N, CA, C and O atoms as a GROMACS GRO file, in nm:
protein
  304
    1MET      N    1   0.103  -0.119  -0.009
    1MET     CA    2   0.001  -0.003   0.016
    1MET      C    3   0.108   0.130   0.002
    1MET      O    4   0.187   0.152   0.094
    2SER      N    5   0.106   0.204  -0.101
    2SER     CA    6   0.145   0.333  -0.125
    2SER      C    7   0.085   0.438  -0.020
    2SER      O    8  -0.026   0.421   0.030
    3ALA      N    9   0.163   0.545   0.009
    3ALA     CA   10   0.130   0.644   0.078
    3ALA      C   11   0.006   0.733   0.026
    3ALA      O   12  -0.062   0.801   0.103
    4ASP      N   13  -0.017   0.725  -0.108
    4ASP     CA   14  -0.106   0.776  -0.192
    4ASP      C   15  -0.250   0.713  -0.191
    4ASP      O   16  -0.352   0.771  -0.228
    5ASP      N   17  -0.243   0.589  -0.146
    5ASP     CA   18  -0.387   0.491  -0.145
    5ASP      C   19  -0.448   0.530  -0.039
    5ASP      O   20  -0.384   0.550   0.064
    6GLU      N   21  -0.565   0.545  -0.044
    6GLU     CA   22  -0.659   0.536   0.075
    6GLU      C   23  -0.691   0.421   0.155
    6GLU      O   24  -0.703   0.422   0.277
    7ARG      N   25  -0.705   0.316   0.072
    7ARG     CA   26  -0.726   0.165   0.096
    7ARG      C   27  -0.679   0.067  -0.013
    7ARG      O   28  -0.656   0.093  -0.131
    8LEU      N   29  -0.670  -0.056   0.053
    8LEU     CA   30  -0.652  -0.151  -0.058
    8LEU      C   31  -0.788  -0.187  -0.152
    8LEU      O   32  -0.898  -0.161  -0.103
    9SER      N   33  -0.783  -0.231  -0.250
    9SER     CA   34  -0.891  -0.283  -0.317
    9SER      C   35  -0.905  -0.426  -0.284
    9SER      O   36  -0.821  -0.504  -0.240
   10ALA      N   37  -1.060  -0.448  -0.323
   10ALA     CA   38  -1.081  -0.581  -0.296
   10ALA      C   39  -1.041  -0.675  -0.397
   10ALA      O   40  -1.031  -0.794  -0.369
   11GLY      N   41  -1.011  -0.622  -0.536
   11GLY     CA   42  -0.942  -0.717  -0.619
   11GLY      C   43  -0.807  -0.726  -0.600
   11GLY      O   44  -0.754  -0.823  -0.655
   12TRP      N   45  -0.726  -0.642  -0.530
   12TRP     CA   46  -0.614  -0.664  -0.470
   12TRP      C   47  -0.593  -0.811  -0.379
   12TRP      O   48  -0.504  -0.896  -0.380
   13ILE      N   49  -0.701  -0.800  -0.310
   13ILE     CA   50  -0.703  -0.899  -0.217
   13ILE      C   51  -0.746  -1.042  -0.250
   13ILE      O   52  -0.723  -1.139  -0.178
   14ASP      N   53  -0.830  -1.045  -0.396
   14ASP     CA   54  -0.880  -1.141  -0.427
   14ASP      C   55  -0.743  -1.201  -0.539
   14ASP      O   56  -0.742  -1.318  -0.575
   15GLU      N   57  -0.658  -1.121  -0.573
   15GLU     CA   58  -0.556  -1.158  -0.658
   15GLU      C   59  -0.455  -1.222  -0.575
   15GLU      O   60  -0.402  -1.326  -0.612
   16GLU      N   61  -0.425  -1.167  -0.467
   16GLU     CA   62  -0.332  -1.220  -0.390
   16GLU      C   63  -0.350  -1.355  -0.317
   16GLU      O   64  -0.263  -1.437  -0.290
   17ALA      N   65  -0.484  -1.361  -0.289
   17ALA     CA   66  -0.548  -1.499  -0.237
   17ALA      C   67  -0.528  -1.606  -0.321
   17ALA      O   68  -0.491  -1.716  -0.280
   18ARG      N   69  -0.554  -1.577  -0.449
   18ARG     CA   70  -0.553  -1.674  -0.563
   18ARG      C   71  -0.388  -1.687  -0.591
   18ARG      O   72  -0.337  -1.798  -0.578
   19VAL      N   73  -0.320  -1.590  -0.623
   19VAL     CA   74  -0.161  -1.619  -0.651
   19VAL      C   75  -0.071  -1.681  -0.563
   19VAL      O   76   0.011  -1.769  -0.591
   20LEU      N   77  -0.099  -1.614  -0.421
   20LEU     CA   78  -0.006  -1.631  -0.341
   20LEU      C   79  -0.061  -1.778  -0.242
   20LEU      O   80   0.025  -1.856  -0.202
   21HIS      N   81  -0.186  -1.797  -0.216
   21HIS     CA   82  -0.251  -1.893  -0.137
   21HIS      C   83  -0.315  -2.007  -0.194
   21HIS      O   84  -0.328  -2.114  -0.135
   22GLY      N   85  -0.351  -1.985  -0.301
   22GLY     CA   86  -0.452  -2.080  -0.393
   22GLY      C   87  -0.584  -2.062  -0.362
   22GLY      O   88  -0.672  -2.128  -0.416
   23ILE      N   89  -0.605  -1.974  -0.274
   23ILE     CA   90  -0.753  -1.955  -0.240
   23ILE      C   91  -0.853  -1.894  -0.355
   23ILE      O   92  -0.835  -1.779  -0.396
   24THR      N   93  -0.931  -1.955  -0.392
   24THR     CA   94  -1.022  -1.914  -0.505
   24THR      C   95  -1.153  -1.880  -0.479
   24THR      O   96  -1.205  -1.800  -0.557
   25THR      N   97  -1.235  -1.933  -0.362
   25THR     CA   98  -1.327  -1.863  -0.328
   25THR      C   99  -1.352  -1.813  -0.198
   25THR      O  100  -1.282  -1.845  -0.101
   26ARG      N  101  -1.448  -1.737  -0.190
   26ARG     CA  102  -1.482  -1.654  -0.052
   26ARG      C  103  -1.622  -1.613  -0.047
   26ARG      O  104  -1.687  -1.590  -0.149
   27ALA      N  105  -1.671  -1.604   0.081
   27ALA     CA  106  -1.792  -1.519   0.059
   27ALA      C  107  -1.805  -1.391   0.008
   27ALA      O  108  -1.720  -1.306   0.035
   28PRO      N  109  -1.929  -1.357  -0.082
   28PRO     CA  110  -1.947  -1.250  -0.126
   28PRO      C  111  -1.918  -1.112  -0.038
   28PRO      O  112  -1.966  -1.100   0.075
   29GLY      N  113  -1.846  -1.021  -0.091
   29GLY     CA  114  -1.816  -0.908  -0.007
   29GLY      C  115  -1.693  -0.925   0.093
   29GLY      O  116  -1.664  -0.827   0.161
   30ARG      N  117  -1.625  -1.032   0.105
   30ARG     CA  118  -1.536  -1.088   0.205
   30ARG      C  119  -1.398  -0.999   0.149
   30ARG      O  120  -1.330  -0.942   0.234
   31ASP      N  121  -1.370  -0.992   0.039
   31ASP     CA  122  -1.254  -0.923  -0.007
   31ASP      C  123  -1.252  -0.796   0.014
   31ASP      O  124  -1.146  -0.738   0.040
   32ALA      N  125  -1.374  -0.731   0.006
   32ALA     CA  126  -1.362  -0.558   0.052
   32ALA      C  127  -1.348  -0.566   0.207
   32ALA      O  128  -1.278  -0.477   0.256
   33GLU      N  129  -1.406  -0.664   0.298
   33GLU     CA  130  -1.406  -0.662   0.425
   33GLU      C  131  -1.242  -0.689   0.466
   33GLU      O  132  -1.190  -0.625   0.557
   34LEU      N  133  -1.179  -0.773   0.401
   34LEU     CA  134  -1.044  -0.791   0.430
   34LEU      C  135  -0.951  -0.679   0.385
   34LEU      O  136  -0.844  -0.658   0.442
   35ALA      N  137  -0.997  -0.603   0.273
   35ALA     CA  138  -0.904  -0.515   0.247
   35ALA      C  139  -0.946  -0.387   0.340
   35ALA      O  140  -0.852  -0.309   0.356
   36ALA      N  141  -1.037  -0.358   0.389
   36ALA     CA  142  -1.067  -0.237   0.465
   36ALA      C  143  -0.977  -0.260   0.597
   36ALA      O  144  -0.927  -0.167   0.661
   37GLU      N  145  -0.964  -0.406   0.630
   37GLU     CA  146  -0.903  -0.444   0.775
   37GLU      C  147  -0.747  -0.447   0.762
   37GLU      O  148  -0.681  -0.423   0.863
   38VAL      N  149  -0.682  -0.476   0.638
   38VAL     CA  150  -0.549  -0.474   0.640
   38VAL      C  151  -0.528  -0.322   0.606
   38VAL      O  152  -0.425  -0.282   0.660
   39THR      N  153  -0.581  -0.240   0.545
   39THR     CA  154  -0.591  -0.073   0.566
   39THR      C  155  -0.566  -0.048   0.708
   39THR      O  156  -0.465   0.006   0.752
   40ARG      N  157  -0.655  -0.086   0.771
   40ARG     CA  158  -0.692  -0.049   0.915
   40ARG      C  159  -0.552  -0.075   0.981
   40ARG      O  160  -0.480   0.015   1.023
   41LEU      N  161  -0.525  -0.197   0.985
   41LEU     CA  162  -0.420  -0.237   1.060
   41LEU      C  163  -0.267  -0.179   1.002
   41LEU      O  164  -0.170  -0.162   1.076
   42SER      N  165  -0.267  -0.159   0.887
   42SER     CA  166  -0.139  -0.105   0.817
   42SER      C  167  -0.128   0.045   0.885
   42SER      O  168  -0.028   0.087   0.944
   43ARG      N  169  -0.243   0.112   0.866
   43ARG     CA  170  -0.244   0.252   0.926
   43ARG      C  171  -0.194   0.258   1.079
   43ARG      O  172  -0.094   0.316   1.122
   44ALA      N  173  -0.291   0.180   1.150
   44ALA     CA  174  -0.227   0.150   1.299
   44ALA      C  175  -0.078   0.144   1.324
   44ALA      O  176  -0.022   0.215   1.407
   45VAL      N  177  -0.016   0.053   1.247
   45VAL     CA  178   0.120  -0.008   1.274
   45VAL      C  179   0.207   0.126   1.210
   45VAL      O  180   0.325   0.137   1.244
   46LEU      N  181   0.158   0.211   1.132
   46LEU     CA  182   0.231   0.333   1.070
   46LEU      C  183   0.230   0.443   1.172
   46LEU      O  184   0.336   0.498   1.203
   47ASP      N  185   0.117   0.478   1.224
   47ASP     CA  186   0.098   0.578   1.327
   47ASP      C  187   0.163   0.531   1.440
   47ASP      O  188   0.233   0.617   1.493
   48ALA      N  189   0.163   0.415   1.498
   48ALA     CA  190   0.239   0.372   1.613
   48ALA      C  191   0.385   0.382   1.599
   48ALA      O  192   0.451   0.429   1.692
   49ALA      N  193   0.448   0.337   1.480
   49ALA     CA  194   0.571   0.382   1.431
   49ALA      C  195   0.621   0.511   1.440
   49ALA      O  196   0.730   0.539   1.490
   50ARG      N  197   0.536   0.597   1.389
   50ARG     CA  198   0.589   0.764   1.428
   50ARG      C  199   0.579   0.779   1.554
   50ARG      O  200   0.670   0.854   1.590
   51GLU      N  201   0.493   0.737   1.668
   51GLU     CA  202   0.499   0.763   1.784
   51GLU      C  203   0.646   0.735   1.878
   51GLU      O  204   0.682   0.791   1.982
   52LEU      N  205   0.714   0.627   1.800
   52LEU     CA  206   0.839   0.574   1.854
   52LEU      C  207   0.936   0.618   1.829
   52LEU      O  208   0.942   0.684   1.725
   53ASP      N  209   1.057   0.604   1.910
   53ASP     CA  210   1.209   0.657   1.919
   53ASP      C  211   1.283   0.525   1.889
   53ASP      O  212   1.234   0.419   1.926
   54PHE      N  213   1.393   0.530   1.828
   54PHE     CA  214   1.490   0.434   1.827
   54PHE      C  215   1.508   0.354   1.963
   54PHE      O  216   1.492   0.233   1.978
   55ASP      N  217   1.543   0.440   2.049
   55ASP     CA  218   1.594   0.413   2.184
   55ASP      C  219   1.456   0.349   2.285
   55ASP      O  220   1.475   0.301   2.397
   56ASP      N  221   1.345   0.356   2.233
   56ASP     CA  222   1.230   0.307   2.331
   56ASP      C  223   1.241   0.160   2.317
   56ASP      O  224   1.297   0.089   2.234
   57GLN      N  225   1.169   0.133   2.425
   57GLN     CA  226   1.179  -0.043   2.482
   57GLN      C  227   1.100  -0.090   2.406
   57GLN      O  228   1.017  -0.014   2.355
   58PRO      N  229   1.101  -0.230   2.372
   58PRO     CA  230   1.050  -0.315   2.261
   58PRO      C  231   0.871  -0.322   2.308
   58PRO      O  232   0.781  -0.326   2.224
   59GLY      N  233   0.854  -0.323   2.423
   59GLY     CA  234   0.679  -0.310   2.482
   59GLY      C  235   0.594  -0.175   2.440
   59GLY      O  236   0.474  -0.158   2.419
   60ASP      N  237   0.713  -0.079   2.437
   60ASP     CA  238   0.642   0.040   2.400
   60ASP      C  239   0.547   0.051   2.252
   60ASP      O  240   0.448   0.122   2.233
   61PHE      N  241   0.612  -0.040   2.161
   61PHE     CA  242   0.524  -0.040   2.043
   61PHE      C  243   0.393  -0.106   2.048
   61PHE      O  244   0.296  -0.075   1.978
   62LEU      N  245   0.398  -0.204   2.142
   62LEU     CA  246   0.228  -0.281   2.156
   62LEU      C  247   0.176  -0.169   2.231
   62LEU      O  248   0.062  -0.140   2.198
   63SER      N  249   0.226  -0.099   2.323
   63SER     CA  250   0.165   0.005   2.401
   63SER      C  251   0.118   0.114   2.317
   63SER      O  252   0.016   0.164   2.365
   64ALA      N  253   0.158   0.170   2.208
   64ALA     CA  254   0.144   0.244   2.110
   64ALA      C  255   0.029   0.197   2.019
   64ALA      O  256  -0.072   0.262   1.991
   65LEU      N  257   0.059   0.083   1.981
   65LEU     CA  258  -0.063  -0.009   1.917
   65LEU      C  259  -0.204   0.024   1.985
   65LEU      O  260  -0.298   0.077   1.927
   66VAL      N  261  -0.201  -0.015   2.110
   66VAL     CA  262  -0.327  -0.057   2.188
   66VAL      C  263  -0.375   0.117   2.180
   66VAL      O  264  -0.473   0.156   2.116
   67SER      N  265  -0.279   0.212   2.261
   67SER     CA  266  -0.341   0.340   2.246
   67SER      C  267  -0.432   0.393   2.120
   67SER      O  268  -0.536   0.457   2.126
   68LEU      N  269  -0.362   0.347   2.006
   68LEU     CA  270  -0.419   0.405   1.881
   68LEU      C  271  -0.546   0.306   1.816
   68LEU      O  272  -0.610   0.338   1.715
   69ARG      N  273  -0.567   0.190   1.891
   69ARG     CA  274  -0.678   0.117   1.817
   69ARG      C  275  -0.808   0.192   1.822
   69ARG      O  276  -0.884   0.182   1.726
   70ASP      N  277  -0.837   0.261   1.920
   70ASP     CA  278  -0.982   0.314   1.907
   70ASP      C  279  -0.964   0.443   1.794
   70ASP      O  280  -1.066   0.476   1.734
   71ASP      N  281  -0.864   0.500   1.769
   71ASP     CA  282  -0.852   0.610   1.665
   71ASP      C  283  -0.908   0.522   1.522
   71ASP      O  284  -0.988   0.581   1.450
   72TRP      N  285  -0.870   0.400   1.491
   72TRP     CA  286  -0.880   0.330   1.351
   72TRP      C  287  -0.988   0.256   1.370
   72TRP      O  288  -1.046   0.225   1.266
   73SER      N  289  -1.035   0.218   1.472
   73SER     CA  290  -1.158   0.099   1.488
   73SER      C  291  -1.281   0.157   1.406
   73SER      O  292  -1.345   0.082   1.332
   74ASP      N  293  -1.317   0.305   1.422
   74ASP     CA  294  -1.412   0.355   1.352
   74ASP      C  295  -1.379   0.425   1.213
   74ASP      O  296  -1.458   0.498   1.153
   75ALA      N  297  -1.258   0.393   1.174
   75ALA     CA  298  -1.245   0.461   1.019
   75ALA      C  299  -1.241   0.336   0.933
   75ALA      O  300  -1.148   0.255   0.923
   76LYS      N  301  -1.367   0.336   0.870
   76LYS     CA  302  -1.394   0.206   0.792
   76LYS      C  303  -1.432   0.266   0.647
   76LYS      O  304  -1.461   0.190   0.554
   0.00000   0.00000   0.00000
């Protein structure tokens, strides 16, 4: 996902599932749900990474993700 993309497309999820995992069928609308979830998680990780410094403790990353989760849970 590039910085210019708002979210991943359902088509991308479908293609990756077929090519990388051999999954050819899913429930209707599932690709769009997965694309939205992957986008939400990717944004949360990027936001958390921006909050951290190289010298932070490893547990700080998880703490930052938890504090940011509510911000992205409503962004669909």
